[in-house]
C-alpha positions in Angstrom: 26.4 -8.3 44.5 26.8 -6.6 41.2 23.6 -5.7 39.4 25.0 -6.5 36.1 25.5 -10.3 36.8 21.9 -10.9 35.7 20.5 -11.3 32.3 17.2 -9.8 33.2 16.9 -7.1 36.0 13.5 -6.3 37.4 13.5 -2.7 38.5 11.2 -1.2 41.1 10.7 2.0 39.1 11.0 2.8 35.3 14.4 4.3 34.2 16.0 5.5 31.1 19.7 4.7 31.9 21.5 1.5 32.9 22.1 1.2 36.7 25.7 0.1 36.4 27.2 1.6 33.2 24.9 4.6 32.6 24.1 3.9 29.0 20.8 5.0 27.6 18.5 2.1 27.5 16.7 1.0 24.3 13.1 0.1 24.7 11.8 -2.6 22.5 9.0 -5.2 22.1 10.2 -8.7 23.3 8.6 -12.0 24.1 8.7 -12.9 27.8 8.3 -16.4 29.0 7.3 -16.7 32.7 7.7 -20.2 34.3 5.0 -20.7 36.9 2.7 -23.5 37.7 2.2 -23.5 33.9 4.2 -21.6 31.3 2.8 -18.4 30.1 4.2 -16.1 27.2 3.7 -12.4 27.1 4.7 -9.9 24.4 5.9 -6.8 26.4 8.0 -3.8 26.2 11.5 -4.2 27.8 14.5 -2.1 27.9 17.9 -3.3 26.9 21.3 -1.7 27.6 23.3 -1.5 24.3 26.6 -1.9 26.1 26.2 -4.7 28.6 23.1 -6.3 26.7 21.2 -6.7 29.9 17.4 -6.7 29.7 15.7 -4.5 32.2 11.9 -4.3 32.9 9.5 -2.7 35.4 8.9 -4.9 38.5 5.1 -3.9 38.6 4.7 -5.8 35.3 5.6 -9.1 37.2 3.2 -8.2 40.0 0.5 -7.8 37.4 1.2 -11.2 36.0 1.2 -12.8 39.4 -2.0 -11.0 40.2 -3.6 -12.4 36.9 -3.0 -16.0 37.9 -3.1 -15.9 41.7 0.7 -16.7 41.9 3.3 -15.4 44.4 7.0 -14.9 43.8 7.7 -18.6 44.9 5.5 -19.9 42.2 7.7 -18.3 39.4 10.7 -20.7 38.6 12.4 -18.6 36.0 12.1 -16.3 32.9 13.1 -16.4 29.3 13.4 -13.5 27.0 13.1 -14.0 23.1 13.1 -17.7 23.8 16.5 -17.7 25.7 16.6 -18.5 29.5 17.5 -15.5 31.5 19.0 -15.3 35.0 16.8 -12.8 36.8 17.4 -10.3 39.5 15.3 -7.9 41.6 16.5 -4.4 42.2 15.6 -3.1 45.7 16.4 0.7 45.9 19.9 0.1 44.4 20.4 -3.4 46.0 20.2 -6.6 44.1 18.5 -9.9 44.9 18.3 -13.0 42.7 14.6 -13.8 41.9 15.1 -17.3 43.0 16.2 -16.1 46.5 13.3 -13.8 46.6 11.0 -16.6 45.9 12.6 -18.7 48.5 12.1 -16.0 51.0 8.4 -15.5 50.0 8.1 -19.3 50.5 9.3 -18.9 54.2 12.4 -21.0 54.3 15.6 -20.1 56.1 15.8 -16.5 54.7 19.4 -15.4 54.3 18.6 -13.0 51.5 21.5 -11.4 49.7 24.0 -12.8 52.2 23.1 -16.4 51.3 22.8 -15.7 47.6 26.3 -13.9 47.4 27.9 -17.2 48.1 30.8 -15.8 49.9 31.7 -15.5 53.6 31.3 -12.3 55.6 34.3 -10.0 55.1 36.9 -10.4 58.0 38.0 -7.5 60.1 41.3 -7.5 58.5 39.8 -7.1 55.0 37.6 -4.3 56.1 40.5 -2.4 58.0 42.5 -2.7 54.7 40.0 -0.5 52.9 40.4 3.1 52.7 38.2 5.2 55.1 36.0 8.3 54.5 34.5 10.8 56.7 31.0 9.7 55.8 28.3 8.6 58.2 26.3 5.6 57.0 22.8 5.0 58.0 21.6 1.6 59.1 17.8 0.8 59.6 15.4 -2.1 59.5 11.6 -2.5 59.5 9.0 -5.1 58.9 8.3 -4.7 55.1 6.1 -7.6 54.0 4.1 -10.8 54.9 5.6 -14.1 54.3 3.6 -17.5 54.2 5.3 -20.2 55.8 5.3 -23.3 53.8 7.3 -25.7 56.1 7.7 -26.5 59.7 5.1 -26.2 62.6 4.1 -22.8 61.4 3.2 -23.9 57.9 0.2 -21.9 56.5 0.9 -19.0 58.9 2.0 -15.6 57.7 5.0 -14.0 59.5 6.6 -10.7 59.2 9.5 -10.3 56.8 12.0 -7.7 57.9 14.2 -5.6 55.5 17.5 -4.0 56.6 19.3 -1.3 54.8 22.8 0.1 54.9 22.6 3.5 53.2 25.6 5.7 52.1 25.5 9.4 51.3 23.5 8.9 48.1 22.3 5.4 47.7 21.7 2.1 49.5 25.0 0.2 49.7 23.4 -3.2 50.9 20.0 -4.6 51.5 18.9 -7.9 53.1 15.7 -9.7 54.2 14.8 -11.9 57.1 11.6 -13.7 58.2 10.1 -14.0 61.6 12.3 -11.6 63.7 14.3 -8.4 63.4 18.0 -8.5 62.5 20.3 -8.8 65.5 23.2 -6.6 66.2 25.7 -9.2 64.9 23.7 -9.7 61.7 23.6 -5.8 61.1 27.3 -5.6 61.7 27.8 -8.3 58.9 25.7 -6.1 56.6 27.9 -3.1 57.3 31.0 -5.1 56.5 29.4 -6.4 53.2 28.3 -2.8 52.3 32.0 -1.7 52.9 33.8 -4.4 50.8 31.2 -5.1 48.0 28.7 -2.4 47.7 26.0 -2.1 45.2 27.2 -0.2 42.1 28.1 2.4 41.5 29.3 2.8 45.0 33.1 1.9 45.5 34.6 -0.2 48.4 35.3 1.8 51.5 34.6 2.0 55.2 32.8 4.9 56.8 34.0 6.8 59.8 30.6 6.4 61.5 27.3 4.4 61.4 24.1 5.7 62.8 21.2 3.8 64.0 17.7 5.0 65.3 17.7 3.5 68.8 20.3 3.9 71.6 19.9 0.4 72.6 20.9 -0.9 69.2 23.8 1.5 69.0 25.1 0.1 72.2 24.7 -3.5 70.9 26.4 -2.7 67.6 29.4 -0.9 68.9 31.3 -4.1 69.9 30.6 -5.4 66.3 32.3 -2.4 64.6 34.7 -1.0 67.3 37.6 -3.1 66.0 37.0 -1.7 62.4 37.6 2.0 63.8 33.9 2.7 63.0 32.0 4.7 65.5 28.3 4.1 66.2 25.8 6.7 67.3 22.0 6.9 67.8 19.9 9.5 65.8 17.6 10.2 62.9 18.2 8.0 59.8 16.1 9.7 57.0 17.8 8.3 53.9 17.5 4.6 55.2 13.9 5.3 56.2 13.1 6.5 52.8 14.7 3.4 51.2 12.8 1.1 53.6 9.5 2.9 52.6 10.2 2.4 48.9 11.0 -1.3 49.5 7.9 -1.8 51.5 5.7 -0.1 49.1 7.2 -2.4 46.3 6.8 -5.6 48.3 3.2 -4.8 49.4 2.1 -3.4 46.1 -0.3 -0.4 46.5 -0.9 -0.4 50.3 -2.3 2.2 52.8 0.2 3.8 55.1 0.3 2.4 58.6 -2.3 3.6 61.2 -0.9 2.6 64.6 2.8 2.8 64.1 3.3 6.5 65.3 0.4 6.6 67.8 1.1 6.6 71.6 0.4 3.4 73.5 -2.2 5.1 75.6 -4.3 6.1 72.5 -3.9 2.8 70.7 -5.1 1.0 73.9 -8.1 3.4 74.3 -9.0 3.1 70.7 -8.8 -0.7 70.7 -10.9 -1.1 73.8 -13.7 1.3 72.6 -13.8 -0.2 69.2 -14.0 -3.7 70.7 -17.1 -2.5 72.8 -18.6 -1.1 69.5 -18.5 -4.5 67.7 -19.6 -6.4 70.8 -22.7 -4.1 71.4 -23.6 -4.1 67.6 -25.1 -0.6 67.3 -26.1 -1.3 63.7 -29.0 -3.5 65.2 -30.6 -0.3 66.7 -30.0 2.3 64.0 -31.0 2.6 60.5 -28.5 2.4 57.7 -29.9 5.1 55.5 -29.6 7.6 58.2 -26.6 9.7 59.3 -25.2 11.0 62.6 -23.9 14.6 62.8 -20.9 14.8 65.2 -19.0 17.8 66.7 -16.0 17.1 68.9 -15.4 20.1 71.3 -17.2 23.3 71.3 -15.2 24.9 68.7 -14.9 21.8 66.5 -16.5 21.5 62.9 -19.4 19.2 62.2 -18.8 16.0 60.5 -20.8 12.9 59.7 -21.0 9.3 60.6 -23.0 6.3 59.4 -23.4 3.0 61.3 -22.8 0.1 58.8 -23.9 -3.4 59.2 -27.7 -3.4 58.8 -27.4 -5.6 55.7 -24.7 -7.8 54.5 -22.0 -5.0 54.4 -19.0 -5.2 56.8 -20.1 -3.7 60.2 -18.4 -0.5 61.4 -18.5 3.1 61.2 -18.0 5.3 58.0 -17.1 8.9 58.6 -17.4 11.8 56.1 -15.7 15.2 56.6 -18.4 17.2 54.8 -22.2 16.9 53.9 -21.7 17.1 50.1 -19.5 13.9 50.3 -22.5 12.2 52.1 -24.9 13.4 49.3 -22.6 12.2 46.5 -22.0 8.9 48.0 -25.6 8.1 48.7 -27.2 9.4 45.5 -24.7 7.7 43.1 -25.4 4.0 44.1 -25.7 2.0 41.0 -29.2 0.5 40.3 -29.3 -3.2 41.6 -31.4 -4.0 38.4 -28.8 -2.6 36.0 -25.9 -4.1 38.2 -27.5 -7.6 37.9 -28.1 -7.2 34.3 -24.4 -6.4 33.7 -23.3 -9.3 35.8 -25.3 -11.8 33.6 -24.2 -10.0 30.4 -27.7 -8.7 29.6 -27.0 -5.0 29.6 -27.0 -4.6 25.8 -30.6 -6.2 25.8 -32.0 -3.5 27.9 -32.3 -1.0 25.1 -32.8 2.6 26.4 -32.5 1.3 30.0 -29.0 0.1 29.3 -28.1 3.4 27.6 -29.2 5.3 30.6 -26.9 3.3 32.7 -24.0 4.7 30.9 -24.8 8.2 32.2 -24.4 7.2 35.9 -21.0 7.4 37.7 -19.0 4.2 37.8 -19.6 3.9 41.5 -20.3 5.9 44.6 -16.6 5.9 45.6 -15.8 7.7 42.3 -18.7 10.2 42.9 -17.8 10.9 46.5 -14.1 11.0 45.9 -13.4 8.9 48.8 -14.7 6.7 51.6 -13.4 6.3 55.1 -14.6 3.7 57.7 -13.7 1.7 60.7 -13.4 -1.9 59.5 -12.1 -5.2 60.7 -8.9 -6.7 59.4 -7.0 -10.1 59.9 -3.6 -9.8 61.3 -1.9 -10.6 58.1 -3.7 -8.0 56.2 -2.4 -5.2 58.5 0.4 -3.0 57.4 3.6 -4.7 58.7 4.5 -1.7 60.8 1.0 -1.8 62.4 1.4 -5.5 63.1 4.8 -5.1 64.8 3.5 -2.1 66.8 0.4 -4.1 68.1 2.5 -7.0 68.7 5.1 -5.1 70.7 2.2 -3.9 73.0 0.8 -7.3 73.2 -2.4 -6.3 71.8 -4.1 -9.5 70.3 -7.2 -9.5 68.1 -9.7 -7.9 70.5 -12.9 -8.8 68.7 -13.8 -12.4 69.3 -17.5 -12.6 69.0 -19.3 -14.3 66.0 -18.3 -13.9 62.4 -16.0 -11.1 63.2 -13.9 -13.0 65.7 -10.2 -12.8 65.7 -9.8 -9.5 63.9 -8.5 -6.1 64.6 -10.6 -2.8 64.2 -8.7 -0.5 61.9 -9.6 2.8 60.3 -9.2 2.7 56.5 -9.7 5.2 53.6 -9.9 4.7 49.9 -9.9 7.5 47.4 -10.9 7.5 43.8 -7.9 7.2 41.6 -5.4 6.7 44.5 -6.7 3.6 46.3 -5.9 3.1 49.9 -4.5 6.2 51.6 -3.9 7.5 55.2 -7.2 8.1 57.1 -8.2 11.8 57.6 -9.6 11.1 60.9 -7.5 10.4 64.0 -7.9 7.4 66.3 -9.2 9.8 68.8 -12.0 10.9 66.6 -13.0 7.3 65.8 -12.8 6.6 69.6 -15.0 9.6 70.6 -17.6 8.9 68.0 -17.8 5.2 69.1 -18.0 6.1 72.8 -20.6 8.8 72.5 -22.8 6.7 70.2 -22.7 3.7 72.6 -23.5 5.9 75.6 -26.4 7.6 73.8 -27.8 4.3 72.7 -27.6 3.0 76.4 -29.9 5.8 77.3 -32.5 4.9 74.9 -34.9 1.8 75.0 -36.5 1.9 71.6 -35.3 -0.2 68.7 -34.6 1.2 66.2 -33.6 4.4 68.0 -35.3 7.2 66.0 -33.9 10.4 67.6 -30.5 11.5 69.3 -30.0 15.1 70.2 -27.4 15.3 73.0 -24.0 16.6 74.1 -21.9 14.2 76.1 -18.6 14.6 78.0 -16.2 11.7 77.0 -13.1 11.7 79.2 -13.2 15.5 79.5 -14.0 16.1 75.8 -17.3 17.4 74.8 -19.0 15.5 71.9 -22.4 16.6 70.3 -24.6 14.1 68.4 -27.5 14.7 66.1 -29.3 11.8 64.7 -30.9 11.7 62.2 -28.7 14.4 60.7 -29.9 16.5 57.7 -26.6 18.5 57.3 -28.2 21.7 58.7 -26.2 21.5 62.0 -23.3 23.3 60.4 -23.4 27.0 61.1 -24.4 29.2 58.1 -22.6 32.7 58.0 -23.5 33.6 54.3 -26.4 35.6 52.9 -29.9 34.7 54.2 -31.1 33.7 50.9 -30.5 33.1 47.2 -32.2 33.5 43.8 -31.9 30.6 41.5 -32.7 30.5 37.6 -33.7 27.2 36.0 -33.3 27.7 32.2 -35.5 26.1 29.6 -34.4 24.8 26.2 -35.7 22.9 23.2 -33.8 19.7 23.4 -35.9 17.8 26.0 -36.3 14.3 24.7 -39.9 13.9 26.0 -41.7 17.2 26.7 -40.2 20.6 25.5 -43.2 22.4 27.2 -41.9 21.3 30.7 -39.6 24.4 30.7 -40.0 25.8 27.2 -37.2 27.4 25.3 -37.1 31.1 26.0 -38.5 30.7 29.6 -37.0 30.1 32.9 -38.2 29.4 36.4 -37.1 31.9 39.0 -36.6 30.4 42.6 -36.2 32.4 45.7 -35.2 30.4 48.8 -33.7 30.6 52.2 -30.0 29.7 52.2 -30.6 27.0 54.9 -33.4 25.5 52.8 -32.8 21.9 51.5 -32.6 21.3 47.9 -35.1 18.4 48.3 -37.6 20.9 49.5 -36.9 23.1 46.4 -37.5 19.9 44.1 -40.8 19.4 46.0 -41.8 23.1 45.5 -41.1 22.7 41.8 -43.3 19.7 41.4 -46.2 21.5 43.4 -45.6 24.6 41.1 -45.8 22.9 37.7 -47.3 19.4 37.3 -45.0 18.4 34.4 -42.1 18.7 36.7 -42.5 15.2 38.4 -38.8 15.0 39.3 -36.0 17.4 39.7 -32.8 15.5 40.2 -29.8 17.7 41.0 -26.4 17.0 39.1 -23.2 18.7 39.6 -20.9 18.5 36.6 -17.7 20.4 37.6 -16.6 19.7 41.2 -15.1 16.2 40.6 -13.3 17.2 37.5 -11.8 20.3 39.1 -10.4 18.2 42.0 -9.1 15.5 39.5 -11.2 12.9 41.0 -13.4 11.7 38.2 -14.8 12.7 34.9 -18.4 11.7 35.6 -21.0 14.1 36.8 -22.2 13.4 40.4 -25.8 13.4 41.6 -26.3 15.6 44.8 -30.0 14.8 45.1 -31.9 11.9 43.4 -35.6 12.9 43.3 -36.5 9.2 42.4 -35.1 8.0 45.8 -36.5 8.2 49.2 -37.1 11.9 50.4 -35.3 11.0 53.7 -32.0 10.7 51.9 -29.4 13.5 52.3 -29.8 16.7 50.5 -27.5 19.8 50.2 -28.6 23.2 51.4 -29.3 26.0 48.8 -26.4 27.8 50.4 -24.1 24.9 49.6 -25.3 25.3 46.0 -24.1 28.8 45.9 -20.5 27.7 46.6 -20.8 24.9 43.9 -22.2 27.2 41.2 -18.8 28.9 40.8 -17.7 28.5 38.0 -20.8 26.6 37.3 -21.9 23.1 36.5 -25.2 22.7 38.2 -28.0 20.9 36.4 -31.5 19.7 37.1 -32.5 16.5 35.4 -36.3 16.3 34.5 -37.2 13.2 32.8 -34.9 12.8 29.8 -33.7 16.5 29.8 -31.1 18.3 31.8 -31.8 22.1 32.5 -29.2 24.5 33.7 -29.5 25.7 37.2 -27.7 28.9 38.0 -27.4 30.6 41.5 -28.0 34.2 40.2 -27.6 36.3 43.3 -27.7 36.6 47.0 -30.9 38.1 48.8 -30.6 40.6 51.6 -33.9 39.4 52.9 -34.8 35.6 52.4 -38.4 34.6 51.9 -39.9 32.5 54.7 -41.0 29.8 52.1 -39.6 28.8 48.7 -41.0 31.1 46.0 -41.2 30.2 42.3 -42.3 32.0 39.3 -42.1 32.2 35.5 -39.8 34.8 33.6 -38.6 35.3 30.2 -35.0 34.3 29.4 -34.6 37.6 27.6 
């Protein structure tokens, strides 16, 4: 199917040249009419080819429109540009699909994809043998790439997997097709190869390959009878070009979706993880732990400490959140938005709060932005799994294992969200989640109190040593740096309320052990000078350096409970380069500098006045 047959071609990624004639596209403002459950008109930037006069636009624009109104592809009956109806096509990695056929596929009818939309029969063997033959090897691959809601038949209302197959040449996809409910059979893939030979997507020319490669030997054996009469050999091996094209198509069809979690894992690890996660949800450890306390975890004697939190004590989704470092814990906890301010914003009263409303503007947008990311074991409906994960679990006959109560019928899945990037691959392995869950459940079994107030144990889980510390204060991590540090808290004359708190020209000199927690420094400051009634610690630079967020992040909020997580003084030494530490006292922010390391640390935190000169 030729790409140029459409008046309007929606492209999966922006481009500067026309796909079929190479002309430089001209971008202009145009009116776009979208025919959905109701007609909607937009004024958007579309590209137009000066030679073939075809309009071309970015496919994400259509997805934004569908998201605005809660539509799917089957709801859109057509498009018009500048008031003129336009036949619309969808470009999938160089392949073409009419928008109407795409909508039908999303609706769940008999999905024949490009094959049905082309309107012609599959080329005969004689027609293919008449083509010239090259020495090229084409790659053929398929994968589940989307979820399709069935609208007709006995399965109406259910979501089934939609499979995409690709025939890829040396440089581009020669043919693409879609199918619902089951993978392509060898006969169907053979037909796709024939179509890719006779009528490939431009700019490819009709030809037949010397060889076709597929991923599995079983499929290669089934495909050989389909192509042997065409003098085309079939082999099994790696298909990187086809896999890359499938990944791009899957990403486009799903929108921004996290990578699969289970697809590449062994059967043994998937089953072990699923069984352990099921027991975690059945035994509900959140009923015996406190939500504002964290668990220190070390896997294997030579492993690094990381941290976990048991979620589910309130109305949050139950599960386990995991943090790779203690500063991420601090940033996540201490940057929670005020419930009072959030409620005021929800009711549109933020502007009426006066100074309180202005103060809200200084807080990070949310704890995810401040921490940079959040990872957790959560629960998912089957049709919310990545299609590759759903296929993998289905192939292993693993049904939703969690059946109890409001979480029944769902799969436990590790997920990770990063600020500015959205869902990404988890940092922690299935094994790490499994070991944390198994060790936690075993430790809780050995304790009768509720809530459990203390865990300090090392357990052997299937031959692997797992150490737990609860509640953790982050000091389990080894410290190999200097024994102590001298910190300087500089005064200035810009304090909104009381310049005498730390007067201009004066500074406080703090000497503290490297392993001392900042919250103890904050308490010592208040004991030393009665006008320092709070000493909230803010770090300005780290998130900007990592490209995560522009907002400063609180590392310790002195207005919150003192049992909340706090960084060590030694951690601040690492953050102070190249700078950006501040202490907020009332309405004023005072620079905090880690001046130098101490060869001998004081046993207790020492504070004194000094001149800034």
